[in-house]
Every structure is written in C-alpha cells, then in structure tokens.
GUZA-969876 format. One record per residue: residue number from 1; residue in three letters; chain; z, y, x of N, C-alpha, C in turn. Coordinates in Angstrom, 1 decimal. Each point is the difference from the previous one (the first is absolute). Layout:
! residues N
<resi:NUM	resn:ALA	chain:A	n_up:Z	n_north:Y	n_east:X	ca_up:Z	ca_north:Y	ca_east:X	c_up:Z	c_north:Y	c_east:X>
...
This chain:
! residues 144
<resi:1	resn:MET	chain:A	n_up:-141.9	n_north:153.8	n_east:-16.7	ca_up:0.5	ca_north:1.3	ca_east:-0.7	c_up:-1.2	c_north:0.7	c_east:-0.6>
<resi:2	resn:GLU	chain:A	n_up:0.2	n_north:0.5	n_east:-1.2	ca_up:-1.0	ca_north:0.7	ca_east:-0.7	c_up:0.5	c_north:1.2	c_east:-0.7>
<resi:3	resn:CYS	chain:A	n_up:-0.8	n_north:1.0	n_east:-0.3	ca_up:0.3	ca_north:1.1	ca_east:-0.8	c_up:0.2	c_north:-0.5	c_east:-1.5>
<resi:4	resn:THR	chain:A	n_up:1.0	n_north:0.4	n_east:-0.7	ca_up:0.2	ca_north:-0.4	ca_east:-1.4	c_up:-0.4	c_north:1.2	c_east:-0.9>
<resi:5	resn:PRO	chain:A	n_up:-1.3	n_north:0.0	n_east:-0.4	ca_up:-0.5	ca_north:1.2	ca_east:-0.7	c_up:0.6	c_north:0.1	c_east:-1.4>
<resi:6	resn:LYS	chain:A	n_up:0.7	n_north:-1.0	n_east:-0.6	ca_up:0.5	ca_north:0.0	ca_east:-1.3	c_up:1.4	c_north:0.6	c_east:0.0>
<resi:7	resn:GLU	chain:A	n_up:0.6	n_north:0.2	n_east:1.2	ca_up:1.4	ca_north:0.5	ca_east:0.1	c_up:0.0	c_north:1.5	c_east:0.4>
<resi:8	resn:GLU	chain:A	n_up:1.0	n_north:0.7	n_east:-0.4	ca_up:0.1	ca_north:1.4	ca_east:0.3	c_up:0.0	c_north:0.2	c_east:1.6>
<resi:9	resn:TRP	chain:A	n_up:-0.7	n_north:0.9	n_east:0.5	ca_up:-0.1	ca_north:0.3	ca_east:1.4	c_up:-0.8	c_north:-1.1	c_east:0.8>
<resi:10	resn:ASN	chain:A	n_up:-0.5	n_north:-1.0	n_east:-0.7	ca_up:-0.8	ca_north:-1.0	ca_east:0.7	c_up:0.6	c_north:-0.6	c_east:1.3>
<resi:11	resn:PRO	chain:A	n_up:1.2	n_north:-0.5	n_east:-0.1	ca_up:0.7	ca_north:-0.5	ca_east:1.2	c_up:-0.7	c_north:-1.2	c_east:0.6>
<resi:12	resn:LEU	chain:A	n_up:0.2	n_north:-0.2	n_east:1.3	ca_up:-0.5	ca_north:-1.2	ca_east:0.7	c_up:1.0	c_north:-1.2	c_east:-0.3>
<resi:13	resn:LYS	chain:A	n_up:-0.5	n_north:-1.1	n_east:-0.5	ca_up:0.8	ca_north:-1.1	ca_east:-0.3	c_up:-0.7	c_north:-1.3	c_east:0.4>
<resi:14	resn:GLN	chain:A	n_up:0.8	n_north:-1.1	n_east:0.1	ca_up:-0.6	ca_north:-1.3	ca_east:0.3	c_up:-0.9	c_north:-0.3	c_east:-1.2>
<resi:15	resn:ASP	chain:A	n_up:-1.2	n_north:-0.5	n_east:0.2	ca_up:-0.9	ca_north:-0.3	ca_east:-1.1	c_up:0.4	c_north:-1.3	c_east:-0.7>
<resi:16	resn:VAL	chain:A	n_up:0.0	n_north:0.1	n_east:-1.3	ca_up:0.3	ca_north:-1.2	ca_east:-0.8	c_up:-1.2	c_north:-0.4	c_east:-0.9>
<resi:17	resn:LYS	chain:A	n_up:-0.3	n_north:-1.3	n_east:0.0	ca_up:-1.1	ca_north:-0.5	ca_east:-0.8	c_up:0.5	c_north:-1.2	c_east:-0.7>
<resi:18	resn:LYS	chain:A	n_up:-0.2	n_north:0.0	n_east:-1.3	ca_up:0.5	ca_north:-1.1	ca_east:-0.9	c_up:1.4	c_north:-0.3	c_east:0.2>
<resi:19	resn:GLY	chain:A	n_up:0.8	n_north:1.1	n_east:0.2	ca_up:1.5	ca_north:-0.1	ca_east:0.1	c_up:0.5	c_north:-0.5	c_east:1.3>
<resi:20	resn:LYS	chain:A	n_up:-0.9	n_north:-0.1	n_east:1.0	ca_up:0.4	ca_north:-0.5	ca_east:1.3	c_up:-0.3	c_north:1.1	c_east:1.1>
<resi:21	resn:LEU	chain:A	n_up:0.8	n_north:0.1	n_east:1.0	ca_up:-0.3	ca_north:0.9	ca_east:1.1	c_up:-1.3	c_north:-0.5	c_east:0.7>
<resi:22	resn:ARG	chain:A	n_up:-0.8	n_north:1.0	n_east:0.4	ca_up:-1.3	ca_north:-0.4	ca_east:0.7	c_up:0.2	c_north:0.3	c_east:1.5>
<resi:23	resn:PHE	chain:A	n_up:-0.6	n_north:-0.9	n_east:0.8	ca_up:0.0	ca_north:0.2	ca_east:1.4	c_up:-1.4	c_north:-0.3	c_east:0.5>
<resi:24	resn:PHE	chain:A	n_up:-0.4	n_north:0.7	n_east:1.1	ca_up:-1.2	ca_north:-0.4	ca_east:0.6	c_up:0.0	c_north:-1.4	c_east:0.6>
<resi:25	resn:LYS	chain:A	n_up:-0.9	n_north:-0.8	n_east:-0.3	ca_up:-0.1	ca_north:-1.4	ca_east:0.4	c_up:-1.2	c_north:-0.2	c_east:0.9>
<resi:26	resn:TYR	chain:A	n_up:-0.6	n_north:1.1	n_east:0.4	ca_up:-1.3	ca_north:-0.1	ca_east:0.7	c_up:0.1	c_north:0.3	c_east:1.5>
<resi:27	resn:GLY	chain:A	n_up:1.1	n_north:-0.1	n_east:0.6	ca_up:0.2	ca_north:0.4	ca_east:1.4	c_up:0.4	c_north:1.4	c_east:0.2>
<resi:28	resn:ASP	chain:A	n_up:0.4	n_north:0.3	n_east:1.2	ca_up:0.4	ca_north:1.4	ca_east:0.4	c_up:-1.2	c_north:0.9	c_east:-0.2>
<resi:29	resn:LEU	chain:A	n_up:0.4	n_north:1.2	n_east:-0.4	ca_up:-1.0	ca_north:1.1	ca_east:-0.2	c_up:-0.5	c_north:0.5	c_east:1.3>
<resi:30	resn:PRO	chain:A	n_up:-1.3	n_north:0.0	n_east:0.3	ca_up:-0.4	ca_north:0.6	ca_east:1.3	c_up:-0.4	c_north:1.5	c_east:-0.2>
<resi:31	resn:PHE	chain:A	n_up:0.6	n_north:0.6	n_east:-1.0	ca_up:-0.3	ca_north:1.4	ca_east:-0.3	c_up:1.1	c_north:0.6	c_east:-0.9>
<resi:32	resn:ASN	chain:A	n_up:0.1	n_north:1.3	n_east:-0.2	ca_up:1.0	ca_north:0.6	ca_east:-0.9	c_up:-0.6	c_north:-0.1	c_east:-1.4>
<resi:33	resn:TYR	chain:A	n_up:0.8	n_north:-0.4	n_east:-0.9	ca_up:-0.5	ca_north:-0.2	ca_east:-1.4	c_up:0.9	c_north:0.8	c_east:-0.9>
<resi:34	resn:GLY	chain:A	n_up:-0.6	n_north:0.9	n_east:-0.8	ca_up:0.8	ca_north:0.8	ca_east:-0.9	c_up:-0.9	c_north:0.5	c_east:-1.2>
<resi:35	resn:PHE	chain:A	n_up:0.3	n_north:1.2	n_east:-0.4	ca_up:-0.7	ca_north:0.5	ca_east:-1.2	c_up:-0.2	c_north:1.5	c_east:0.2>
<resi:36	resn:ILE	chain:A	n_up:-0.9	n_north:0.6	n_east:-0.8	ca_up:-0.2	ca_north:1.4	ca_east:0.1	c_up:0.7	c_north:0.7	c_east:-1.2>
<resi:37	resn:PRO	chain:A	n_up:1.1	n_north:0.8	n_east:0.3	ca_up:0.7	ca_north:0.6	ca_east:-1.1	c_up:-0.9	c_north:0.8	c_east:-0.9>
<resi:38	resn:GLN	chain:A	n_up:0.4	n_north:0.1	n_east:-1.3	ca_up:-0.7	ca_north:0.8	ca_east:-1.0	c_up:-1.4	c_north:-0.5	c_east:-0.3>
<resi:39	resn:THR	chain:A	n_up:-0.3	n_north:-1.3	n_east:0.3	ca_up:-1.3	ca_north:-0.6	ca_east:-0.4	c_up:0.4	c_north:-1.1	c_east:-1.0>
<resi:40	resn:TRP	chain:A	n_up:-1.0	n_north:-0.5	n_east:-0.7	ca_up:0.2	ca_north:-1.1	ca_east:-1.0	c_up:-1.3	c_north:-0.6	c_east:-0.4>
<resi:41	resn:GLU	chain:A	n_up:-0.1	n_north:-1.3	n_east:0.0	ca_up:-1.1	ca_north:-0.7	ca_east:-0.5	c_up:0.2	c_north:-0.3	c_east:-1.5>
<resi:42	resn:ASP	chain:A	n_up:-0.7	n_north:0.7	n_east:-0.8	ca_up:0.1	ca_north:0.0	ca_east:-1.4	c_up:-0.5	c_north:-1.3	c_east:-0.6>
<resi:43	resn:PRO	chain:A	n_up:0.9	n_north:-0.8	n_east:-0.7	ca_up:-0.4	ca_north:-1.2	ca_east:-0.6	c_up:-0.8	c_north:0.1	c_east:-1.3>
<resi:44	resn:THR	chain:A	n_up:-0.2	n_north:1.2	n_east:-0.5	ca_up:-0.8	ca_north:0.3	ca_east:-1.1	c_up:-1.4	c_north:0.4	c_east:0.3>
<resi:45	resn:GLN	chain:A	n_up:-0.3	n_north:0.2	n_east:1.3	ca_up:-1.3	ca_north:0.4	ca_east:0.5	c_up:-0.7	c_north:-1.1	c_east:0.8>
<resi:46	resn:PHE	chain:A	n_up:-1.3	n_north:-0.1	n_east:-0.3	ca_up:-0.8	ca_north:-1.0	ca_east:0.8	c_up:-0.4	c_north:0.6	c_east:1.3>
<resi:47	resn:SER	chain:A	n_up:0.0	n_north:-0.8	n_east:1.0	ca_up:-0.4	ca_north:0.5	ca_east:1.3	c_up:-1.5	c_north:0.3	c_east:0.0>
<resi:48	resn:GLN	chain:A	n_up:-0.3	n_north:1.2	n_east:0.5	ca_up:-1.4	ca_north:0.4	ca_east:0.0	c_up:-0.7	c_north:-0.5	c_east:1.3>
<resi:49	resn:HIS	chain:A	n_up:0.7	n_north:-0.7	n_east:0.9	ca_up:-0.5	ca_north:-0.4	ca_east:1.2	c_up:0.0	c_north:-1.5	c_east:0.2>
<resi:50	resn:SER	chain:A	n_up:-0.1	n_north:-0.7	n_east:-1.1	ca_up:0.0	ca_north:-1.4	ca_east:0.1	c_up:-1.3	c_north:-0.6	c_east:-0.6>
<resi:51	resn:ASP	chain:A	n_up:-0.6	n_north:-0.9	n_east:0.7	ca_up:-1.2	ca_north:-0.7	ca_east:-0.4	c_up:0.3	c_north:-1.4	c_east:-0.5>
<resi:52	resn:VAL	chain:A	n_up:1.3	n_north:-0.3	n_east:-0.3	ca_up:0.3	ca_north:-1.3	ca_east:-0.4	c_up:0.6	c_north:-0.1	c_east:-1.4>
<resi:53	resn:GLY	chain:A	n_up:-0.2	n_north:1.1	n_east:-0.8	ca_up:0.5	ca_north:-0.1	ca_east:-1.4	c_up:1.0	c_north:1.1	c_east:-0.3>
<resi:54	resn:ASP	chain:A	n_up:0.6	n_north:-0.2	n_east:-1.1	ca_up:1.0	ca_north:1.0	ca_east:-0.5	c_up:1.3	c_north:-0.2	c_east:0.6>
<resi:55	resn:LEU	chain:A	n_up:0.3	n_north:0.7	n_east:1.1	ca_up:1.2	ca_north:0.0	ca_east:0.7	c_up:0.8	c_north:1.2	c_east:-0.3>
<resi:56	resn:ARG	chain:A	n_up:1.3	n_north:-0.1	n_east:-0.4	ca_up:0.8	ca_north:1.1	ca_east:-0.3	c_up:1.0	c_north:0.2	c_east:1.2>
<resi:57	resn:GLY	chain:A	n_up:0.6	n_north:1.1	n_east:0.1	ca_up:1.0	ca_north:0.3	ca_east:1.0	c_up:1.2	c_north:-0.9	c_east:-0.2>
<resi:58	resn:ASP	chain:A	n_up:0.8	n_north:-0.1	n_east:1.1	ca_up:1.2	ca_north:-0.9	ca_east:0.0	c_up:1.3	c_north:0.6	c_east:-0.4>
<resi:59	resn:ASN	chain:A	n_up:-0.1	n_north:1.3	n_east:-0.5	ca_up:1.2	ca_north:0.7	ca_east:-0.4	c_up:1.0	c_north:0.3	c_east:1.1>
<resi:60	resn:ASP	chain:A	n_up:-0.5	n_north:0.1	n_east:1.2	ca_up:0.9	ca_north:0.4	ca_east:1.1	c_up:-0.7	c_north:1.1	c_east:0.8>
<resi:61	resn:PRO	chain:A	n_up:0.8	n_north:0.7	n_east:0.9	ca_up:-0.6	ca_north:1.0	ca_east:0.9	c_up:-1.1	c_north:-0.7	c_east:0.9>
<resi:62	resn:LEU	chain:A	n_up:-0.8	n_north:0.8	n_east:0.5	ca_up:-1.0	ca_north:-0.5	ca_east:1.0	c_up:0.7	c_north:-0.6	c_east:1.2>
<resi:63	resn:ASP	chain:A	n_up:-0.4	n_north:-1.2	n_east:0.4	ca_up:0.6	ca_north:-0.6	ca_east:1.2	c_up:-0.6	c_north:0.7	c_east:1.3>
<resi:64	resn:LEU	chain:A	n_up:0.8	n_north:0.0	n_east:1.0	ca_up:-0.4	ca_north:0.6	ca_east:1.3	c_up:0.2	c_north:-1.0	c_east:1.1>
<resi:65	resn:VAL	chain:A	n_up:-1.1	n_north:-0.2	n_east:0.8	ca_up:0.1	ca_north:-0.8	ca_east:1.2	c_up:-0.2	c_north:0.9	c_east:1.2>
<resi:66	resn:GLU	chain:A	n_up:1.0	n_north:0.2	n_east:0.7	ca_up:0.0	ca_north:0.9	ca_east:1.1	c_up:-0.1	c_north:-0.8	c_east:1.3>
<resi:67	resn:ILE	chain:A	n_up:-1.1	n_north:0.3	n_east:0.8	ca_up:-0.4	ca_north:-0.8	ca_east:1.1	c_up:0.3	c_north:0.6	c_east:1.4>
<resi:68	resn:SER	chain:A	n_up:0.7	n_north:1.0	n_east:0.2	ca_up:0.2	ca_north:0.7	ca_east:1.3	c_up:0.7	c_north:-0.9	c_east:1.0>
<resi:69	resn:GLY	chain:A	n_up:0.7	n_north:-1.0	n_east:-0.4	ca_up:0.6	ca_north:-0.9	ca_east:1.0	c_up:1.5	c_north:0.4	c_east:0.3>
<resi:70	resn:THR	chain:A	n_up:0.5	n_north:1.0	n_east:-0.6	ca_up:1.4	ca_north:0.4	ca_east:0.2	c_up:0.8	c_north:-0.3	c_east:-1.3>
<resi:71	resn:ASP	chain:A	n_up:1.2	n_north:-0.5	n_east:0.2	ca_up:0.8	ca_north:-0.3	ca_east:-1.2	c_up:0.5	c_north:1.2	c_east:-0.7>
<resi:72	resn:ILE	chain:A	n_up:-0.1	n_north:0.0	n_east:-1.3	ca_up:0.5	ca_north:1.1	ca_east:-0.8	c_up:1.2	c_north:-0.6	c_east:-0.8>
<resi:73	resn:PRO	chain:A	n_up:1.2	n_north:0.6	n_east:0.1	ca_up:1.2	ca_north:-0.5	ca_east:-0.7	c_up:-0.2	c_north:0.0	c_east:-1.5>
<resi:74	resn:ARG	chain:A	n_up:0.5	n_north:-1.0	n_east:-0.7	ca_up:-0.1	ca_north:-0.1	ca_east:-1.4	c_up:0.6	c_north:1.2	c_east:-0.7>
<resi:75	resn:GLY	chain:A	n_up:-0.8	n_north:0.5	n_east:-1.0	ca_up:0.4	ca_north:1.2	ca_east:-0.7	c_up:-0.4	c_north:1.3	c_east:0.5>
<resi:76	resn:SER	chain:A	n_up:-0.6	n_north:-0.1	n_east:1.2	ca_up:-0.5	ca_north:1.3	ca_east:0.6	c_up:-1.2	c_north:0.6	c_east:-0.7>
<resi:77	resn:ILE	chain:A	n_up:-0.1	n_north:1.3	n_east:0.0	ca_up:-1.2	ca_north:0.6	ca_east:-0.5	c_up:-0.7	c_north:0.6	c_east:1.2>
<resi:78	resn:VAL	chain:A	n_up:-1.2	n_north:-0.5	n_east:0.3	ca_up:-0.7	ca_north:0.4	ca_east:1.2	c_up:-1.4	c_north:0.5	c_east:-0.4>
<resi:79	resn:PRO	chain:A	n_up:-0.4	n_north:1.1	n_east:0.5	ca_up:-1.4	ca_north:0.5	ca_east:-0.3	c_up:-1.0	c_north:-1.0	c_east:0.7>
<resi:80	resn:VAL	chain:A	n_up:-1.0	n_north:-0.4	n_east:-0.7	ca_up:-1.1	ca_north:-0.9	ca_east:0.5	c_up:-1.3	c_north:0.6	c_east:-0.3>
<resi:81	resn:LYS	chain:A	n_up:-1.0	n_north:-0.6	n_east:0.7	ca_up:-1.4	ca_north:0.4	ca_east:-0.2	c_up:-0.7	c_north:-1.3	c_east:-0.5>
<resi:82	resn:ALA	chain:A	n_up:-0.6	n_north:0.1	n_east:-1.2	ca_up:-0.7	ca_north:-1.1	ca_east:-0.5	c_up:-1.4	c_north:-0.2	c_east:0.7>
<resi:83	resn:ILE	chain:A	n_up:-0.3	n_north:-1.2	n_east:0.4	ca_up:-1.2	ca_north:-0.3	ca_east:0.7	c_up:-0.9	c_north:-1.0	c_east:-0.7>
<resi:84	resn:SER	chain:A	n_up:0.6	n_north:-0.7	n_east:-1.0	ca_up:-0.8	ca_north:-1.0	ca_east:-0.7	c_up:0.7	c_north:-0.4	c_east:-1.3>
<resi:85	resn:VAL	chain:A	n_up:-0.6	n_north:-0.9	n_east:-0.7	ca_up:0.7	ca_north:-0.5	ca_east:-1.2	c_up:-0.5	c_north:-1.5	c_east:-0.1>
<resi:86	resn:LEU	chain:A	n_up:1.0	n_north:-0.8	n_east:-0.4	ca_up:-0.3	ca_north:-1.4	ca_east:-0.2	c_up:0.3	c_north:-0.4	c_east:-1.5>
<resi:87	resn:GLY	chain:A	n_up:-1.0	n_north:-0.4	n_east:-0.7	ca_up:0.1	ca_north:-0.4	ca_east:-1.4	c_up:0.3	c_north:-1.4	c_east:-0.2>
<resi:88	resn:LEU	chain:A	n_up:1.1	n_north:-0.4	n_east:-0.6	ca_up:0.3	ca_north:-1.4	ca_east:-0.2	c_up:0.2	c_north:-0.2	c_east:-1.5>
<resi:89	resn:ILE	chain:A	n_up:0.0	n_north:-1.3	n_east:-0.4	ca_up:0.3	ca_north:-0.4	ca_east:-1.4	c_up:1.3	c_north:-0.8	c_east:0.2>
<resi:90	resn:ASP	chain:A	n_up:1.0	n_north:0.4	n_east:-0.7	ca_up:1.3	ca_north:-0.7	ca_east:0.0	c_up:0.4	c_north:-0.3	c_east:-1.5>
<resi:91	resn:GLU	chain:A	n_up:0.0	n_north:-1.3	n_east:-0.3	ca_up:0.3	ca_north:-0.5	ca_east:-1.3	c_up:-0.8	c_north:0.7	c_east:-1.1>
<resi:92	resn:GLY	chain:A	n_up:-1.3	n_north:0.2	n_east:0.3	ca_up:-0.9	ca_north:0.6	ca_east:-1.0	c_up:0.0	c_north:1.5	c_east:-0.1>
<resi:93	resn:GLU	chain:A	n_up:0.7	n_north:0.6	n_east:0.9	ca_up:0.1	ca_north:1.5	ca_east:0.0	c_up:-0.5	c_north:0.6	c_east:1.3>
<resi:94	resn:ALA	chain:A	n_up:-0.6	n_north:1.2	n_east:-0.1	ca_up:-0.4	ca_north:0.7	ca_east:1.2	c_up:1.2	c_north:0.4	c_east:0.8>
<resi:95	resn:ASP	chain:A	n_up:0.0	n_north:-0.3	n_east:1.3	ca_up:1.1	ca_north:0.3	ca_east:0.9	c_up:-0.6	c_north:0.7	c_east:1.3>
<resi:96	resn:TRP	chain:A	n_up:0.0	n_north:1.3	n_east:0.0	ca_up:-0.6	ca_north:0.7	ca_east:1.1	c_up:1.0	c_north:0.2	c_east:1.1>
<resi:97	resn:LYS	chain:A	n_up:-0.4	n_north:-0.2	n_east:1.2	ca_up:0.7	ca_north:0.2	ca_east:1.2	c_up:-0.6	c_north:1.2	c_east:0.8>
<resi:98	resn:ILE	chain:A	n_up:0.7	n_north:1.0	n_east:0.3	ca_up:-0.5	ca_north:1.1	ca_east:0.8	c_up:0.3	c_north:-0.3	c_east:1.5>
<resi:99	resn:ILE	chain:A	n_up:-1.0	n_north:-0.1	n_east:0.8	ca_up:0.2	ca_north:-0.2	ca_east:1.4	c_up:0.1	c_north:1.3	c_east:0.7>
<resi:100	resn:ALA	chain:A	n_up:1.1	n_north:0.2	n_east:0.8	ca_up:0.2	ca_north:1.3	ca_east:0.6	c_up:0.7	c_north:-0.1	c_east:1.3>
<resi:101	resn:ILE	chain:A	n_up:0.0	n_north:1.1	n_east:0.7	ca_up:0.7	ca_north:0.1	ca_east:1.3	c_up:1.0	c_north:1.2	c_east:-0.2>
<resi:102	resn:ARG	chain:A	n_up:1.0	n_north:0.0	n_east:0.9	ca_up:1.0	ca_north:1.1	ca_east:-0.1	c_up:-0.8	c_north:1.3	c_east:0.4>
<resi:103	resn:ALA	chain:A	n_up:0.3	n_north:1.1	n_east:-0.7	ca_up:-0.6	ca_north:1.3	ca_east:0.2	c_up:0.3	c_north:0.5	c_east:1.4>
<resi:104	resn:ASP	chain:A	n_up:1.1	n_north:-0.4	n_east:0.6	ca_up:0.3	ca_north:0.5	ca_east:1.3	c_up:-0.4	c_north:-1.0	c_east:1.1>
<resi:105	resn:HIS	chain:A	n_up:-0.9	n_north:-1.0	n_east:-0.3	ca_up:-0.5	ca_north:-0.9	ca_east:1.0	c_up:-0.9	c_north:0.9	c_east:0.9>
<resi:106	resn:PRO	chain:A	n_up:0.1	n_north:-0.3	n_east:1.4	ca_up:-0.8	ca_north:0.8	ca_east:0.9	c_up:-1.5	c_north:0.0	c_east:-0.3>
<resi:107	resn:LYS	chain:A	n_up:-0.6	n_north:-1.0	n_east:-0.6	ca_up:-1.4	ca_north:-0.1	ca_east:-0.3	c_up:-0.4	c_north:0.4	c_east:-1.4>
<resi:108	resn:ALA	chain:A	n_up:1.0	n_north:0.4	n_east:-0.8	ca_up:-0.2	ca_north:0.4	ca_east:-1.4	c_up:-1.1	c_north:1.0	c_east:-0.2>
<resi:109	resn:SER	chain:A	n_up:-0.2	n_north:0.9	n_east:0.9	ca_up:-1.0	ca_north:1.1	ca_east:-0.2	c_up:-1.4	c_north:-0.6	c_east:0.2>
<resi:110	resn:GLN	chain:A	n_up:-0.1	n_north:-1.1	n_east:0.7	ca_up:-1.3	ca_north:-0.6	ca_east:0.3	c_up:-0.4	c_north:-1.1	c_east:-1.0>
<resi:111	resn:ILE	chain:A	n_up:1.0	n_north:-0.5	n_east:-0.7	ca_up:-0.3	ca_north:-1.2	ca_east:-0.9	c_up:-0.1	c_north:0.5	c_east:-1.4>
<resi:112	resn:HIS	chain:A	n_up:-1.2	n_north:-0.2	n_east:-0.6	ca_up:-0.3	ca_north:0.4	ca_east:-1.4	c_up:-0.3	c_north:-1.2	c_east:-0.9>
<resi:113	resn:CYS	chain:A	n_up:-0.2	n_north:-1.2	n_east:0.6	ca_up:-0.3	ca_north:-1.1	ca_east:-0.8	c_up:0.1	c_north:-1.3	c_east:0.8>
<resi:114	resn:LEU	chain:A	n_up:0.0	n_north:-1.1	n_east:-0.6	ca_up:0.1	ca_north:-1.3	ca_east:0.8	c_up:-1.2	c_north:-0.1	c_east:1.0>
<resi:115	resn:PHE	chain:A	n_up:-1.2	n_north:0.5	n_east:-0.4	ca_up:-1.2	ca_north:-0.1	ca_east:0.8	c_up:0.3	c_north:0.6	c_east:1.4>
<resi:116	resn:VAL	chain:A	n_up:0.6	n_north:1.2	n_east:0.0	ca_up:0.4	ca_north:0.7	ca_east:1.2	c_up:0.9	c_north:-0.9	c_east:0.9>
<resi:117	resn:CYS	chain:A	n_up:0.9	n_north:-0.7	n_east:-0.7	ca_up:0.9	ca_north:-0.9	ca_east:0.7	c_up:-0.8	c_north:-1.1	c_east:0.8>
<resi:118	resn:PHE	chain:A	n_up:-1.0	n_north:-0.5	n_east:-0.7	ca_up:-0.9	ca_north:-1.0	ca_east:0.6	c_up:-0.8	c_north:0.5	c_east:1.2>
<resi:119	resn:ILE	chain:A	n_up:-0.5	n_north:1.2	n_east:-0.2	ca_up:-0.8	ca_north:0.7	ca_east:1.1	c_up:0.9	c_north:0.2	c_east:1.2>
<resi:120	resn:PHE	chain:A	n_up:1.2	n_north:0.5	n_east:-0.1	ca_up:0.8	ca_north:0.3	ca_east:1.1	c_up:1.0	c_north:-1.2	c_east:0.3>
<resi:121	resn:LYS	chain:A	n_up:-0.2	n_north:-1.1	n_east:-0.6	ca_up:0.8	ca_north:-1.2	ca_east:0.2	c_up:1.5	c_north:0.3	c_east:-0.1>
<resi:122	resn:LEU	chain:A	n_up:0.3	n_north:0.7	n_east:-1.0	ca_up:1.4	ca_north:0.3	ca_east:-0.3	c_up:0.5	c_north:-0.9	c_east:-1.2>
<resi:123	resn:PHE	chain:A	n_up:1.2	n_north:-0.5	n_east:0.2	ca_up:0.7	ca_north:-0.8	ca_east:-1.1	c_up:-0.7	c_north:-1.3	c_east:-0.4>
<resi:124	resn:PHE	chain:A	n_up:-0.9	n_north:-0.5	n_east:0.9	ca_up:-0.7	ca_north:-1.2	ca_east:-0.3	c_up:0.9	c_north:-1.1	c_east:-0.4>
<resi:125	resn:ILE	chain:A	n_up:1.0	n_north:-0.3	n_east:0.8	ca_up:0.9	ca_north:-1.1	ca_east:-0.3	c_up:0.8	c_north:0.2	c_east:-1.3>
<resi:126	resn:ILE	chain:A	n_up:0.5	n_north:1.2	n_east:-0.2	ca_up:0.8	ca_north:0.2	ca_east:-1.2	c_up:-0.9	c_north:-0.1	c_east:-1.2>
<resi:127	resn:ILE	chain:A	n_up:-1.2	n_north:0.5	n_east:0.0	ca_up:-0.9	ca_north:-0.1	ca_east:-1.1	c_up:-0.3	c_north:-1.4	c_east:-0.3>
<resi:128	resn:TYR	chain:A	n_up:-0.2	n_north:-0.8	n_east:1.0	ca_up:-0.3	ca_north:-1.5	ca_east:-0.2	c_up:1.3	c_north:-0.6	c_east:-0.6>
<resi:129	resn:LEU	chain:A	n_up:1.2	n_north:0.4	n_east:0.5	ca_up:1.2	ca_north:-0.6	ca_east:-0.5	c_up:0.2	c_north:0.4	c_east:-1.5>
<resi:130	resn:VAL	chain:A	n_up:-0.3	n_north:1.2	n_east:-0.4	ca_up:0.1	ca_north:0.4	ca_east:-1.4	c_up:-0.9	c_north:-0.9	c_east:-0.8>
<resi:131	resn:LYS	chain:A	n_up:-1.2	n_north:-0.2	n_east:0.4	ca_up:-1.0	ca_north:-0.8	ca_east:-0.8	c_up:0.6	c_north:-1.4	c_east:-0.1>
<resi:132	resn:MET	chain:A	n_up:0.4	n_north:-0.6	n_east:1.1	ca_up:0.5	ca_north:-1.4	ca_east:0.0	c_up:1.3	c_north:-0.1	c_east:-0.8>
<resi:133	resn:TRP	chain:A	n_up:0.9	n_north:1.0	n_east:0.0	ca_up:1.2	ca_north:-0.1	ca_east:-0.8	c_up:-0.3	c_north:0.0	c_east:-1.5>
<resi:134	resn:PHE	chain:A	n_up:-0.9	n_north:0.9	n_east:-0.4	ca_up:-0.3	ca_north:0.0	ca_east:-1.5	c_up:-0.8	c_north:-1.3	c_east:-0.4>
<resi:135	resn:LEU	chain:A	n_up:-0.8	n_north:-0.5	n_east:0.9	ca_up:-0.7	ca_north:-1.3	ca_east:-0.3	c_up:1.0	c_north:-1.1	c_east:-0.1>
<resi:136	resn:LYS	chain:A	n_up:1.0	n_north:-0.1	n_east:0.9	ca_up:1.0	ca_north:-1.0	ca_east:0.0	c_up:0.8	c_north:0.1	c_east:-1.3>
<resi:137	resn:LYS	chain:A	n_up:0.4	n_north:1.3	n_east:-0.4	ca_up:0.8	ca_north:0.2	ca_east:-1.2	c_up:-0.8	c_north:-0.5	c_east:-1.2>
<resi:138	resn:LYS	chain:A	n_up:-1.3	n_north:0.3	n_east:-0.1	ca_up:-0.9	ca_north:-0.4	ca_east:-1.1	c_up:0.0	c_north:-1.5	c_east:-0.1>
<resi:139	resn:LYS	chain:A	n_up:-0.2	n_north:-0.7	n_east:1.1	ca_up:-0.1	ca_north:-1.4	ca_east:0.0	c_up:1.3	c_north:-0.7	c_east:-0.5>
<resi:140	resn:LYS	chain:A	n_up:1.2	n_north:0.5	n_east:0.5	ca_up:1.3	ca_north:-0.5	ca_east:-0.4	c_up:0.2	c_north:0.2	c_east:-1.4>
<resi:141	resn:LYS	chain:A	n_up:-0.4	n_north:1.2	n_east:-0.6	ca_up:0.3	ca_north:0.3	ca_east:-1.4	c_up:-0.8	c_north:-1.0	c_east:-0.9>
<resi:142	resn:LYS	chain:A	n_up:-1.2	n_north:-0.4	n_east:0.4	ca_up:-0.8	ca_north:-0.9	ca_east:-0.7	c_up:0.7	c_north:-1.4	c_east:-0.1>
<resi:143	resn:MET	chain:A	n_up:0.7	n_north:-0.3	n_east:1.1	ca_up:0.6	ca_north:-1.3	ca_east:0.1	c_up:1.3	c_north:-0.1	c_east:-0.9>
<resi:144	resn:ASN	chain:A	n_up:0.6	n_north:1.2	n_east:-0.2	ca_up:1.3	ca_north:0.0	ca_east:-0.7	c_up:-0.2	c_north:0.0	c_east:-1.5>
C-alpha cells in the first residue's frame, strides 16, 4: 500500500508498477513501514546529501521505518520521534528512509539517535533486521 500523491486527497492504494499490482517479495516486515504525511522527495531536485552522483528524489513522500516493536494498524497516523535516516538508491533515485520510534514509547525521552540505542542496547535486533531486510530487498531487485 502506498500514498497516491497524484490523486486528490492522496488516498492509500495498492501500489502499481508497469500496470501490475506490486507486492513485497522480500519476506515479512520486521518493522512498521509507512510514510510521513505532507513530505515529498522532489524529482526535480538533486540530493544534497549524496556522494555517488546526481540523484533526484523519487517523487514520493518520505518513507518511515518505525522500530518500536509494536504493530501499527495500516492507515494509522501515529506521532513518531525520528532517530536516524537511511539513504538508499532505488532505480537511480534517492530514496530516504526515516528511522523512528513511536513518540509514546517509554524510552522515547531518552533516545535521540541510533548511537544512544547502541549505548543502552535498545532495539539491537530490530535495527539489525531493518538492515538485513533492505539488503535482501536490494539483492533480489538486482536479480529481477
């Protein structure tokens, strides 16, 4: 499911690519995956934070990877606290993932970045699973 920014009110719909419905083929998600409303990766702008060349935005809202470990129902709007960012290249475009925890998480006031997570040994497994999930996705995409 994705936000459809070209339609009025930006509804959530099944993602379509090349006329076919898109499904995750990279295993179950070990995290909550969504987007940040009212954000947009501009395809006419070059990323200022890339050292690999001229990467433009992917014309979508910023992706959100929420790692608190509690399921968030599809379509929910939940306050989160950003703690890091993961920059990826997807089909030649910059594709930023904001790593966050729920704002109401009991440790939210203590966690300000991923480094703090490592110091206090919080979310180790989920952070590892996020990394492995995106690596697996990247490898499968290259094979297709």
